[in-house]
Structure formats: C-alpha cells, structure tokens
N, C-alpha and C positions, 0 to 999 in steps of 0.2 A: 504494500500500500504506500502511496506517495504521501506528500505533505498535506494533511487535511486542512491546514490553515489556508494554503494556496488554493485548494479545491473549493473551499467555502467562499473565497474571494471571487472565483469564477461563477459560483452560484448566485452571488449577491445576497447571501443569507448566512449568518453565523449562528450555529447551534449553541444553545445554552447547555444542553446535555449532549456532548459529543458521542456518547455511547449509542444514542439513537441513530446517529449518522453511520457509525460503524456497523450497527445491526442492519441498516438499510443496504449496506454495501456487501453484506455477507451472503454469498450464493448458497443455495441448499446443498450443493455438492460437498460442502465442508462437513456436513453431518454424515454424509455417506462414507467419507474417507476417515472420519474421526469418530468421536462418540456419537451414538445415535441421537442423543437429545441435545446436541450442540445447537444453540439458537441461530436462526438464519432469518432471511428477509421475507418469507412467504406471508406471514401474518400482517406485516406492514404493507406488503403488496396488496392484500385484500382491502385494507383500510384506504390506501392511496387510490385504488381504483374507484372506490365509492366517493371519495372527496373530489377527485377529478371529474367524475360524472356529474356531481352536484354543481360544481363551479361552472362547467361548460353548459349545463342545462339552464342555470340561472341567467348566464350571459346571452345565450341564444333566445331564451324566452323574452328577455327585456329588449334585445336588439331587433328582433323580428316579430312584432306583435301580430302580424297578419298570418303567420305561418302556423299550420295545424300540427297536431301531435306527430303524425307519421313522418313528415319531412324534418321536423325538429329532432326526432329520435335518430333518423338516418344521418343527419348532419353531425350530431354529437358522436355517433359511432364512427363516422369517417374521420373526424378530427382526432379521435382517441385510439385509432387503430395501432397495432403493434409496430408497424413501419414508421409511423409518425413519432411514436414515443421513443423508439430506438434512435431515431434521428436527433431528437432533443437530448437524449442521453449522450450521444456522440458529441454534440455541439458543446456540452458542458464538460466533456472529458471524463465522463463517469466510468467508461470501460477500464481506463488505466487504474482506477481506484478500487475496482471490485476485488473482494477477497474470495478466491476460488481454490478448489482442490487442485492438486497437481495434474490429475487427469483432465479436469475441465479446462485448465489453462492450456495444456498441451494440445487439446482438440479445438482450440480457437474460441473458447468461451467468452473472452473479452470483447469479441467482435460479433458474437451471435445475436441476431435480432431479438429472439425471445428473451435471452438473459438481460440484454440492455433495456428492453421495454419493461420487464418485470422489476428491474432495479430502479428504473425511473419512477414507477408507481410506488415502490417501497420508499423511495426518497420523499415523495409527496406525503405518504402516511407518517413518516418520521417528522417531517416539517410541521404537519398538522398537530401532532402530539407535543412538539417542542414549542411552537409559537402560536398555535391557534388558527382558526379559520381565516382570519384576515391576512395573516402572514402567508399562508400557503396559497390563498386566492391571488394575492399580488404576484407571487412567483409564477403561478400558472398563466395568468394574463400576460405577463412579460414573455413567457415561453411561447405562447400561442398568439402573440401580437399580430404577426403577418396573416394568420388564418382567421383571426377573430376580432382582435382589438381594433384593427383598422378597416375591417370589412364593412362595406356598405350594402352588400347583398349576400344572401346565404351562400355558404361554401358550396362548391360544385358537388352535387349529389350523385352525378353519374361519372364514375371514374373506373372504367373497366380494367385498365392496367394496374391500378392500385389494388382493386379487389382480387384480381387474378394473382398478383404477387402475394397478397396476404393469405389467400387460400392455399397456394403451393407451399409457402414457407411455414405453414402449420405442420407440414409433413416433412419438409426438407429445407436445409439452410440455403440451397441453391436457388438463385433468382431465375425467372424466365428470361430467355434470350430472344431478341428481335432482329430479324434480318430483312433487308429489302430484296425481294425475289425478282422484281422486274420494274422497269419504268417505261411506260408507253405514252404515245401521243406527242403532239408538238410542244415546244417550250412553253407556250402560253396556256396550254391545257393538258398538263401531264397527269397521268394516273399512276399512282404508286401501288404496288402489291407487296405486302409484308407478311412474313411467316413468324409465328411465335412458337418456340420449342422449349422444352424443359428436360434437362438431363439427356439430351440427344433425341428426344421424341417430339415430333411435330404435333402441336395441339390445335392450331387454327391458322387460318389465312384471312386477310382483309384487304380491301382496296379503299383508296381515298385520294383526294386532290393534293394531299401533302403526306409526308412520311408519318407525321404525328397522327393524322386521321386514319391512315392505313393500319398503324400499330394498334390504335384504339379498336378498330373493327376486328382485327385479328384477336385481340384480347377478349372481346365479346364472344367471338366464335369459339374460342378456347373454353370460356366459362360455360357456354351451352353444351359443348362436348363433354366437359367434366361432369356437369349435372346429370346428363343422360347416362353416362357410364356408372354413376353412383346409384342410379335407380335400380330397385330390385327387379 
C-alpha cells in the first residue's frame, strides 16, 4: 500500500478514522489466503452501493422533474455501472492502493474492472460512515460532475457498446473488440460495416454512416445474439 496521506489528497477527502479507509481498500482475496475471518471490503461495498444509488436518485429526481420512474431508474443504473465506477477508481489511483492477496495481485487484480468498481463502492461506504451523508454526497457529485452535475439533459439511455461490455465483463475480464470490415460508397456518402468479437468469436455486425454508428449497430446485434443464445 502506498502513502495514504497522498491518496487522500487525490480524493479530496481526509478520513478521521483511517482504519475505515484501509478496510475499504482490502480485497476479499486477503481472507482466502489468510485467516478466514480477516475483515475485507464487501460489507462496505454493500453500504456504498446503497449510498451511491440514493445520491444519484436524488440528483436525477431534482434535475429532471418531467422524467418518469422507468427512465430515471435506467439513467441511474447506467451512471453507476461497473465500467463507470472502475473508471472513477482508476482516475483516483485506487488500484495502486488496494490490499490484495499474492495470487490476486499476480493475476492482475489491481486493474480488474470488478475489483476496482467494488472498491470504489466500498470507499463510498467508508466515507459515509466517517463523514456522513453530506461529505460522501459532495464527493460523488464531484466524481460524476461530467455525467450529472453539468448535464442539462438526461444521460444517454441507449448505449449498446457500454451495455455489451458490461454484460461480457461479468463473465470475463476481456473487452469486446471492434473492427471495420468494409467501407463502401463515395467520400460524401460512405457506409461503414463493423464487426464486434469477443475472445476470437464474432458476435455481431452493423452498418452506419460513421464508424461510431456502425460499432453501435454491431453492439446491438451482438446483444440480440447473446439474449437469444441464453434463452432456454
């Protein structure tokens, strides 16, 4: 573990009880390699998940008074998905501070999306216990400023690439890969065809007027393919 003082400066929050911070940074693998009852961050993760959900729900409710329950729920879920939380954890340098078992560290646990997302939620739980709701709310709003604090319209609710990545990374740390299969048409009216694959297997294809649009269509096709394959 690095210097917790420097880490707290990065967070913009200083813990009164530094033991809470250490607990938030302790991965469950520690208990598996050491004593079975060694404290780790899963209970704080549970608490932090609830706190994050409340803060985002309150802000979305106040910011978008015309939005109904369904879109609000979807917006909150998209803002707090594991990919986003892991990104925030990386931005704050949380991975370098994680307390991991030797095996977890060797297998790349400091960079694993699930470990980073869980630790970020645990950090929020620890911050809530240490400083109360207002302190953790201020930290969350700073962290989600680009997606929420400055938003004038509801976050994009249709994000096939993000949804596909989250679905795949629930089973594997490998991200989906996108490739341009072909580009046709004149310069002023090009059609891109993109392929998305995962671990060497093609999952879907899509077309669009831009590479980004084609990738989005490919991700949508992949989601449909995966849903059908999971049906009994």
